[in-house]
N, C-alpha and C positions, 0 to 999 in steps of 0.2 A: 655178382657173378664171381668175384675174386675168392670167395670162401666156399665155392662149390667143391664137393668131395670128388676125388679121383679114386675110383674103385675098380676091382677086377670085374671084367664083363662076365655075365652069365649066359646060359643058353638062350634065355628070353631076349637078350640083347643082340643076337646074331643078325636079325633083319635090319635093325637100326645101324649096326656096325657097317653092314653092306651099303646102306643108304648114305651114311656119312662119307665113307670112302668114295663112293660113286660121285657124290656131289663135289667133293674136294678135288678129285682127279679128272673128272670128265672134261673140264675145260682144257686140259693139256693134250687131249687126243689129237686134235688137229695140228697143234704146234709140233709135237714130237713124231707125228706120223704113225702112231700105234697106240694100243691101249696100255696105259701105265701098269707096271707089274702089280701094285697094290690092288688094282681092280680085279685081278685074276686070282688072287689068293683064296684059299679055302678058309673063309672066315669062321665057319663052325669049328674046324679043326684047331685053328689058332685060339679061339675062345676056350675050347675044351682043354687045350694044353696050358692054359693060364698065361698066355702071352699078351692078351689084350686088356687094356685098362681104359675106362671111359669116364667122361665127366659130363655133367649137365642133366637136367630133367625137364624136357627130353634131352637125350644125348646130343651134344653139339661138337664133341671132340673126342679123340682117342689116340692111343699109341699102341703099337705092336712092338714088343721087345723080346729079345732072347738072350739069356745069359750063357756066356762061354767062360772058360777057365780064366781068361785074362781080360775080358771086357764084357760090357753089355752092348748088344747090337740093337740100335733103334731102327727097326725094319720099316715102320710106317708111323708117320704123324699126320693126322687128318683133322681139319677143322671145317665144319660145315660152312658154306659160303655165307649163310645168314648170321654166323657168329664171328666173322672176320673183324678184326680191330677191337675185340672185346677182351683181349688178354688170355684167351683160352690156350693158344699155342704157347705163350710164355709160361703159363702154369704147367702145361704138359711137359715142356722141356725141363723145368725145375723138378718136376716129379721124377723124370727119367734120371736126373743126376742123383736125387735122393735115393731112388730105388737101387741104382748101381752101388752107391756107398753102403746102403743097408746090406747088400749082398757081398760087400768087401771087395768090389771090383774097382780097379784103378782108373778105368777110362770107359768112355762111351764112344762107339763108332757108328757111323751112318754113311749112306751115300744118297745122292740125288741125281736125277737126270740132268745132263749138261744143258739141256734146253729149258730147264725150270730155273731160270736165272734169278727169280725172286728168292728162292731158297739160298742161293749162293750169296745173297746179300744178308740174309737173316742169320744163318748159322755162325758166321764169325762174330756177330754182335753178342752171341751167347757163349763165347769162349771156344768155339770149334776152330781147329786149324786144318787147312787144306793138306791132305796127304798125297793124293795123286788123282789123275784122271785116267780112266781105263775103260776100254770097250769090253763088255761082258755079253757075248751073243749079240742080240739086236740093240742092246742098251749102251749108250754112251754115258758113263757115270763119273761123277765127281765125288771122291771119297774124303771124309772128314773124320777127325777124332777130337775128343776133349779129354784131357788128363784131369783126373779129379784129386789125386793124392800128391 
């Protein structure tokens, strides 16, 4: 599994992208009291815009990223529950760093829901530093960044 390719998602991947996101985020609905934002995204539009990268055959993990002038925004990272503990998330995070560097961007930014405390333990282990906690509409978010240069 460690050598599986991470590739841009294509139109044929849209249903499995939706399935992986659903599987990864559905367990949080009860805890946070609402549907997590990644479950409501337009997956077809994100794939068509070149923002989605997938890994596995069948797909077991993905990232949704967007490049800005001064950073790469990691909008979503999702690993199917059946692949937890297999290093998929670690490889995807390393891919995001490499992708940002390839684009000449000095940092990666992301946020996670404050009630997804598992993520708040993971991101600092991969070099992300806490920036702030902020409420954005119905979402209580913890914002992180990772400086690459």
